[in-house]
C-alpha positions as CSV (number, residue, x, y, z in Angstrom):
1,M,127.7,39.3,182.2
2,A,125.9,39.3,185.6
3,Q,123.0,41.8,185.8
4,K,123.9,44.7,188.2
5,S,121.9,44.9,191.5
6,L,119.8,47.9,192.3
7,V,122.5,49.4,194.6
8,E,125.2,48.9,192.0
9,R,123.1,50.6,189.4
10,D,122.3,53.3,192.0
11,R,126.0,53.9,192.7
12,D,126.6,54.1,188.9
13,L,124.4,57.4,188.5
14,I,122.8,58.6,191.5
15,W,124.1,61.4,193.9
16,H,122.1,61.2,197.1
17,P,121.2,64.3,199.4
18,Y,123.3,65.0,202.5
19,T,125.6,62.4,201.7
20,Q,129.5,62.3,201.3
21,M,129.5,59.9,198.3
22,R,133.1,59.0,198.6
23,N,132.6,57.0,201.8
24,A,128.8,56.5,202.1
25,A,127.6,53.2,203.0
26,S,125.4,51.4,200.4
27,P,121.9,52.7,200.3
28,I,119.2,50.4,201.3
29,P,117.1,49.4,198.3
30,I,113.5,49.9,199.3
31,V,111.0,48.2,196.9
32,R,107.6,48.5,198.8
33,G,105.8,50.4,201.6
34,D,103.0,48.9,203.8
35,G,101.6,51.1,206.5
36,V,104.4,51.9,209.2
37,Y,106.9,49.5,207.3
38,L,109.3,50.1,204.4
39,I,110.2,46.8,202.8
40,A,113.8,46.3,201.3
41,E,114.7,44.2,198.2
42,D,115.9,41.3,200.5
43,G,112.5,41.4,202.3
44,K,113.6,42.9,205.5
45,K,111.0,45.3,207.0
46,Y,111.8,48.6,208.6
47,I,109.6,50.5,210.7
48,D,109.6,54.1,209.4
49,A,109.9,55.9,212.8
50,V,110.8,59.4,211.3
51,S,108.0,59.3,208.7
52,S,110.5,59.5,205.7
53,W,111.8,63.0,206.4
54,W,108.5,63.8,208.3
55,V,106.2,63.6,205.4
56,N,104.4,60.2,205.7
57,I,101.7,60.9,208.2
58,H,99.3,58.0,207.5
59,G,101.6,55.1,206.5
60,H,103.0,54.0,203.2
61,S,100.9,53.0,200.2
62,H,97.7,54.2,201.8
63,P,94.9,52.5,199.7
64,Y,92.6,55.7,200.1
65,I,95.1,57.9,198.7
66,A,96.2,55.6,196.2
67,Q,92.8,55.3,194.8
68,K,92.1,59.1,194.8
69,V,95.4,59.7,193.1
70,A,94.5,56.9,190.3
71,E,91.1,58.3,189.7
72,Q,92.7,61.8,189.3
73,L,95.3,60.5,186.7
74,G,92.3,59.4,184.7
75,R,90.9,62.8,184.5
76,L,93.6,65.3,184.4
77,E,97.3,65.0,185.1
78,H,98.3,68.6,184.9
79,V,97.4,72.0,183.5
80,I,99.2,75.3,183.5
81,F,98.2,77.4,186.6
82,A,98.6,80.8,185.0
83,G,95.3,81.7,183.6
84,F,93.7,78.4,184.4
85,T,92.5,76.6,187.4
86,H,91.1,73.1,188.2
87,P,88.7,71.5,190.9
88,G,91.4,70.1,193.2
89,A,93.4,73.3,193.6
90,V,90.1,75.2,194.2
91,E,88.7,72.5,196.8
92,L,92.0,72.2,198.5
93,A,92.2,75.9,199.0
94,E,88.7,76.2,200.3
95,R,89.2,73.1,202.8
96,L,92.7,74.6,204.2
97,I,91.5,78.2,204.8
98,E,88.6,76.7,206.7
99,I,90.8,74.8,209.1
100,L,93.7,77.2,209.4
101,P,94.3,79.7,212.1
102,S,92.1,82.8,211.7
103,G,93.3,85.6,209.3
104,Q,94.7,83.3,206.4
105,S,92.6,84.1,203.2
106,K,94.7,83.5,200.3
107,V,96.7,80.3,198.9
108,F,99.7,80.4,196.6
109,Y,100.8,77.1,195.6
110,S,104.3,75.7,195.0
111,D,106.3,72.5,194.9
112,N,108.0,71.8,198.4
113,G,108.8,73.4,201.7
114,S,111.7,75.4,200.6
115,T,109.9,77.0,197.8
116,A,106.8,77.7,200.2
117,V,109.3,79.7,202.1
118,E,110.9,81.4,199.1
119,V,107.3,82.5,198.1
120,A,106.6,83.8,201.6
121,L,109.9,85.8,201.8
122,K,109.2,87.4,198.3
123,M,105.8,88.2,199.3
124,C,107.1,90.2,202.3
125,F,109.9,92.1,200.5
126,Q,107.5,93.0,197.7
127,Y,104.7,93.9,200.0
128,R,107.0,96.6,201.5
129,S,108.2,97.8,198.2
130,N,104.6,97.9,196.8
131,L,103.6,100.1,199.6
132,G,106.6,102.4,198.8
133,D,108.5,101.5,202.1
134,P,111.1,98.9,201.0
135,R,112.8,97.0,204.0
136,T,115.6,94.8,203.3
137,K,116.2,92.4,206.4
138,V,114.6,89.4,207.8
139,L,114.7,88.3,211.6
140,A,114.9,84.6,212.2
141,F,115.9,82.3,215.2
142,N,119.5,81.0,215.9
143,N,119.4,77.1,215.3
144,S,116.6,77.6,212.6
145,Y,116.2,75.6,209.3
146,H,114.0,76.7,206.5
147,G,115.2,74.9,203.4
148,D,117.9,74.6,201.0
149,T,117.2,77.0,198.4
150,F,119.0,80.3,198.5
151,G,116.3,82.5,200.2
152,A,115.6,79.5,202.6
153,M,119.2,79.0,203.4
154,A,119.4,82.8,203.9
155,V,116.9,82.9,206.8
156,S,118.3,79.6,208.2
157,S,121.0,79.5,211.0
158,R,124.4,79.6,209.6
159,S,126.2,76.2,209.5
160,A,128.4,73.7,207.7
161,F,125.4,73.4,205.4
162,T,125.5,76.9,204.3
163,R,129.2,77.8,204.5
164,P,130.2,77.5,200.9
165,F,127.4,80.0,200.1
166,E,127.6,82.6,202.8
167,K,128.7,85.5,200.7
168,L,125.9,84.9,198.4
169,L,123.1,85.0,201.1
170,F,121.1,88.1,202.0
171,E,121.7,89.8,205.4
172,V,119.5,88.3,208.2
173,E,119.2,89.4,211.9
174,F,119.4,86.3,214.1
175,M,118.3,86.0,217.7
176,D,117.7,83.1,220.4
177,V,114.2,81.5,220.8
178,P,112.3,83.3,223.5
179,N,112.0,82.1,227.2
180,A,111.3,83.8,230.4
181,G,114.6,85.1,230.8
182,N,115.1,86.8,227.6
183,I,111.8,87.8,226.1
184,E,112.0,91.6,227.1
185,I,115.6,91.7,225.6
186,L,114.4,90.1,222.4
187,K,111.6,92.6,222.2
188,E,114.0,95.7,222.9
189,Y,116.3,94.1,220.1
190,I,113.5,94.0,217.6
191,S,112.6,97.5,218.4
192,G,115.8,98.7,217.7
193,I,116.1,97.3,214.1
194,A,112.4,97.4,213.2
195,S,112.6,99.9,210.6
196,D,114.9,97.7,208.5
197,L,112.9,94.4,209.0
198,A,110.3,93.1,206.3
199,A,109.6,90.0,208.1
200,F,110.2,87.8,211.0
201,I,110.2,84.0,210.3
202,F,110.0,81.1,212.5
203,E,109.3,77.4,213.1
204,P,106.4,77.4,215.7
205,L,107.2,75.7,219.0
206,V,109.6,73.0,217.4
207,Q,112.9,73.8,215.4
208,G,113.0,70.7,213.2
209,A,116.5,70.1,211.7
210,G,118.4,72.1,214.4
211,G,117.7,69.1,216.6
212,M,114.1,69.2,217.5
213,Q,114.5,72.1,220.0
214,M,111.4,73.3,221.6
215,Y,110.1,76.4,223.1
216,E,107.0,77.8,224.7
217,A,104.0,79.3,222.8
218,R,103.4,82.2,225.1
219,Y,106.7,83.7,224.4
220,L,106.3,83.2,220.7
221,D,103.1,85.0,221.1
222,E,104.6,88.1,222.6
223,L,107.1,88.1,219.8
224,I,104.4,88.0,217.1
225,L,102.5,90.7,218.9
226,H,105.6,93.0,219.3
227,C,106.3,92.4,215.6
228,R,102.9,93.6,214.5
229,K,103.1,96.8,216.6
230,N,106.3,97.4,214.8
231,G,104.9,96.9,211.3
232,I,106.9,93.5,210.8
233,L,105.2,90.8,208.9
234,T,105.3,87.3,210.5
235,I,105.8,83.9,208.8
236,A,105.0,80.7,210.5
237,D,107.1,77.9,208.9
238,E,104.6,75.0,209.3
239,V,106.4,72.7,206.9
240,M,107.3,70.2,209.5
241,T,105.0,71.0,212.3
242,G,101.7,71.2,210.2
243,F,98.8,68.6,210.0
244,G,99.0,67.2,213.3
245,R,102.7,66.8,214.5
246,T,102.3,68.9,217.6
247,G,99.1,67.3,218.8
248,K,96.9,69.9,217.3
249,L,96.2,70.4,213.5
250,F,98.7,73.2,213.3
251,A,101.5,74.2,215.8
252,S,99.9,77.8,215.2
253,D,96.8,76.5,217.1
254,H,98.7,76.6,220.3
255,L,99.1,80.3,219.8
256,S,96.8,83.2,220.6
257,E,98.6,85.5,218.2
258,Q,98.8,84.4,214.5
259,A,101.1,84.8,211.8
260,D,100.6,86.9,208.6
261,L,101.9,84.3,206.2
262,M,102.2,80.5,206.8
263,C,104.3,77.7,204.9
264,F,103.2,74.1,204.3
265,S,104.5,70.9,202.6
266,K,105.7,67.6,204.1
267,G,102.5,66.2,205.5
268,L,100.4,68.0,203.1
269,T,99.9,65.2,200.7
270,G,100.5,62.4,203.3
271,G,104.0,61.9,201.9
272,T,102.6,60.9,198.5
273,M,103.7,63.4,196.2
274,A,105.7,66.9,196.2
275,L,103.5,70.0,196.9
276,G,104.0,73.3,198.8
277,L,101.8,76.2,199.4
278,T,102.1,79.6,201.1
279,T,99.0,81.3,202.6
280,C,98.6,85.0,203.6
281,T,96.2,87.5,204.9
282,S,94.0,89.7,202.8
283,D,96.0,92.7,203.6
284,I,99.3,91.2,201.9
285,Y,97.2,90.1,198.9
286,N,95.6,93.5,198.4
287,A,99.0,95.2,198.3
288,F,99.6,93.3,195.0
289,L,96.4,94.5,193.3
290,S,97.2,97.4,191.0
291,D,96.9,98.8,187.5
292,D,100.5,98.7,187.6
293,K,101.7,95.5,186.3
294,L,105.1,95.8,188.1
295,K,103.3,95.0,191.4
296,T,102.5,91.7,190.3
297,L,104.0,88.7,192.2
298,F,106.2,87.3,189.6
299,H,106.6,83.8,190.9
300,G,105.6,80.3,189.6
301,H,106.5,76.8,189.1
302,S,106.0,74.4,186.2
303,F,104.0,72.0,188.6
304,T,102.3,74.8,190.5
305,A,98.9,73.3,191.9
306,N,99.6,70.0,190.2
307,P,96.1,68.1,190.1
308,V,97.4,64.8,191.0
309,A,99.3,66.2,194.0
310,C,96.1,68.2,195.0
311,S,94.1,65.1,194.8
312,A,96.7,63.3,197.2
313,A,96.5,66.3,199.5
314,L,92.6,66.1,199.5
315,A,92.8,62.5,200.4
316,S,95.3,63.0,203.0
317,L,93.1,65.8,204.6
318,D,90.2,63.3,204.6
319,L,92.3,60.9,206.6
320,L,93.7,63.5,209.0
321,L,90.2,64.8,210.1
322,D,88.8,61.5,210.7
323,N,88.2,60.7,214.2
324,E,90.5,57.4,214.1
325,T,93.4,59.7,213.2
326,M,92.8,62.1,215.8
327,K,92.6,59.5,218.4
328,N,95.8,58.0,217.1
329,I,97.4,61.5,217.6
330,E,96.2,61.7,221.0
331,R,97.4,58.0,221.8
332,I,101.0,58.6,220.4
333,T,101.2,61.8,222.3
334,Q,100.2,60.0,225.5
335,S,102.7,57.2,224.8
336,H,105.5,59.5,224.2
337,Y,104.7,61.4,227.3
338,E,104.8,58.2,229.3
339,F,107.9,57.0,227.9
340,L,109.5,60.4,228.4
341,N,108.7,60.0,232.2
342,K,110.1,56.5,232.3
343,I,113.6,57.3,231.0
344,K,113.9,61.0,231.7
345,D,116.3,60.5,234.6
346,H,118.7,58.1,232.7
347,P,122.3,59.1,233.2
348,K,123.1,59.1,229.3
349,L,120.5,61.5,228.6
350,K,121.3,65.1,228.5
351,N,117.8,66.1,227.8
352,I,114.6,64.7,226.6
353,R,111.5,66.7,225.2
354,Q,108.3,66.4,223.6
355,T,105.7,68.4,221.8
356,G,102.7,66.3,220.6
357,T,103.8,63.1,218.4
358,I,107.5,64.6,218.4
359,L,109.8,62.9,221.0
360,A,113.5,64.1,221.1
361,M,116.4,62.5,223.3
362,E,119.8,64.4,223.5
363,W,122.5,61.7,224.3
364,E,125.3,62.9,226.5
365,S,128.5,62.5,224.4
366,T,132.0,63.5,224.2
367,G,131.6,65.7,221.0
368,E,129.4,68.9,220.6
369,T,125.7,68.6,220.0
370,S,125.7,68.9,216.2
371,Y,124.8,67.1,212.9
372,F,128.4,65.7,212.8
373,N,128.7,64.1,216.2
374,N,130.4,60.8,215.8
375,L,127.5,59.0,217.9
376,R,125.0,59.6,215.1
377,D,126.4,56.7,212.9
378,N,126.5,54.2,215.9
379,L,123.2,55.0,216.7
380,Y,121.7,55.1,213.1
381,N,123.2,51.7,212.4
382,F,122.2,50.1,215.6
383,F,118.5,51.0,214.8
384,L,118.7,49.9,211.2
385,D,119.9,46.5,212.5
386,Q,116.8,46.3,214.7
387,G,114.6,47.1,211.7
388,I,113.9,50.8,212.9
389,I,114.6,53.8,210.8
390,L,115.6,56.6,213.2
391,R,117.7,59.3,211.6
392,P,119.6,60.9,214.5
393,L,120.5,64.6,214.1
394,G,124.0,64.2,215.6
395,N,123.5,63.0,219.1
396,I,119.8,63.8,219.2
397,I,117.3,60.8,218.4
398,Y,113.8,61.7,217.7
399,V,110.6,59.6,217.2
400,L,108.2,61.2,214.6
401,P,106.1,58.3,213.4
402,P,103.1,57.9,210.9
403,Y,100.0,58.2,212.9
404,C,99.0,54.6,212.1
405,I,101.9,53.1,214.1
406,S,100.2,50.5,216.6
407,P,101.0,50.4,220.2
408,D,103.1,47.3,219.9
409,Q,105.1,48.9,217.1
410,L,105.8,51.9,219.1
411,N,106.7,50.0,222.3
412,Y,109.2,48.1,220.1
413,V,110.7,51.5,219.1
414,Y,110.9,52.5,222.8
415,L,112.5,49.1,223.8
416,K,115.4,49.5,221.3
417,I,116.0,53.0,222.4
418,E,116.2,51.7,225.9
419,E,118.7,49.1,224.7
420,A,120.8,51.7,222.8
421,L,120.9,53.8,226.0
422,E,122.6,50.8,227.6
423,R,124.9,50.1,224.7
424,F,126.1,53.6,223.6
């Protein structure tokens, strides 16, 4: 009997995310990574222009991260994090608090972006409860996405993704992202429901899975300040925007007002391993300090603060703060800006927008702007044929590359986008 291929073995057993398995195309078997490239079983190389779901900020199989992970595996692979600690978790917390926006003082580890959001929400709800003033609602933006676990789904905009679970999700107040025309209306709306609101959660400046929608920092500043005046905790979900994506270390660095809690994952380990964390102010932390054990934050994960993941995060942080990486972020930001101005008037583009290393283009199409727009598959397959991984959000193409992408590699991506504009 002939040996089954990797794809055949995959089909026998594996259920892939966000995939209708009945009619899905065969997955591409990737066997190796090298810098900006993912290399398939047949030898074809793909430029990973979306950083493998936005996590890979330094390139694949980075030798420095690999070295640090290997060294850690020889020392300590894991330890329960209730009642114990280890050097990597302490050092990572110290280094992150040092570079985070002012006010963040405590770090709670988890496994991924969704769990980082879950932790933040639980902190906010229990904070109010511990103070003897429980509040039961959260405020979020329309078009938001914060993850796929139940709390994260609840504070994400209602969509086809959440529809089967809607009766199980807690009640959330949704509003539009702020702009010059609606900011005063939004503040009035918040004032009217403030007594019910435990928290306001937002993706600062860029709504990722919602189509890389972008909005201005100055109006978000006004909302954060208004929430503070009304006793509403604020959560900055920096799972996607953190670690250089917006041109600064964190999207919140563009703000003058800062959130009470922040959520991180994705680029935290340079895409090497799963790790999430939630940070908060001392005020929030202190509300859980009590002789009453019922005021404890009862939350944890088996792999909380995994030492190997922490070593990957520390190595990724070393690379991120290196001058060469910061120059690359500036170069990509400038290249995106120049390309945006080159094609912004193309008749097939409904909109083109940029924040830092994130460039998004919305195609004119006959269908609605959504994840299910039919143009998506045509564009996706075209770019794969050209050796580029660009995973459209419906009719929205976005480029969000590893910072190590060279000028020639980035220009190749731009060239193929121009070809697609003429073809589709």
